[in-house]
N, C-alpha and C positions, 0 to 999 in steps of 0.2 A: 884315524877318524873313527870316533865312536859311532856304532850303529846298533840300534835295537829294532829287530824286525819281527813283527807279530804275524801269526798265521793260525788257521784253524777255525775262523769264524764261519758263519753260515746261517741258514734257516732251519729251524727245528720246531717241532710241535711241543706244546706245553707238556711237562713231565719228562721230556727227553734230556739227552746229555750232549755236551760238546767238550772237547779239550783244546784249549788255546796253548800255543807255544810262543815263546819269545827268545829268539836267538841273539845273543850279545857278542859284539866283536869290537876291536879297536883299542882295548886296554884290558888290564887285569881287574876283574870284578870281585876277587876273592874277599875283599874287605867291605864290599858294598851290600846294601839291601836292595832287593828287586821287588817292585810293587806292581800291582794291577789296579788301574782306575777305570771308570767307565763314565760315559756321558750320553744321556738319553736326549732325544730332540726336545729343545726348549728348556733344558735343565742344565744346572752346573755340573761340572765333572766331580765325581765322588769316588772316594776310596773303596776298594774292594778287598784286597788282601796284600800281604807283604811277607817276604821271607828273607832271612839273612843267610848269605852263602856260608859264612863261618858259624857253625853250630846248628844251623837249621831252624832257629826260632821263627815262629810264624805269628801272625795277628790278622784277624778277620773283621770285616764290618758285620754288625749284628744281622743285617739283612741277608747275608749269604752264609752265615755260620751254620755248619751242619749239612750244607748242600754243596759248597765249593771247597776244593782242596788245592792249595798251592804247594808246588814241589820244585826241586831244582836238580839238574844233572851237571855237576861241576866239570866233568870231562867234556861235555858238549857245550858248556857255557850257555845252557838253555834253561829257562824257567817255564813251568807249565801251570795252567789253571784248569783243573778238572771241574766241570760244572755239571751237576746232576740236579734232577727235579726242577728243571728250568721253568720259569714263570714268564708270562708276557711282560711283566714289569722288569725283567732282566734285559729286555731289549735295549741295546745301546751300542755305541762304538767303544770297544775295550782297548785301553792303552797300557803298554808296558813301560815301566820307568825304573831308573837306577839312581840311588842316592846313598849317602854315607850313613844315614840313620834309619833305624826301624821306626817308620813314622806313617801316620795316616794323613799327613799334611802335604799336599802336593808341592808346595814351595820348597820342601826339603829335598826334592828330587832334581838331579842335575841333567839327566838325559832322558829323552822320551822317544818312543817309537811313533809310527804314523797311525797306528790304530787298525783294528779289524772289526768289522760289523757283525754283531750277533742279533738275530731276529728270532723271537719266540712267538709263534702263532698260537692262538687260543682254540 
């Protein structure tokens, strides 16, 4: 059974940092891309960042470029999202997802975690 489990969310002041983790299990993800999406209250879920396990290629949404960094630890089957210079508009539930393509389109992703709340206070 495939599982993606996010952790690391919480409450932080504007300008602060958080690191999210996504632990994957249940299958081999070496050929997959691992993405982060987020959904703010009253808004649609949006793409944040993605990394391909093989080769480490990454892609970011313009809104987080230069502030967020996605990385992966193959040995631990874990993907991270380092979030710096956080803004109140980054407040959302953050979801980890796994798919076969390096994509910003959520329908390309086959597996999803339950999400972790990130709240940035002003």
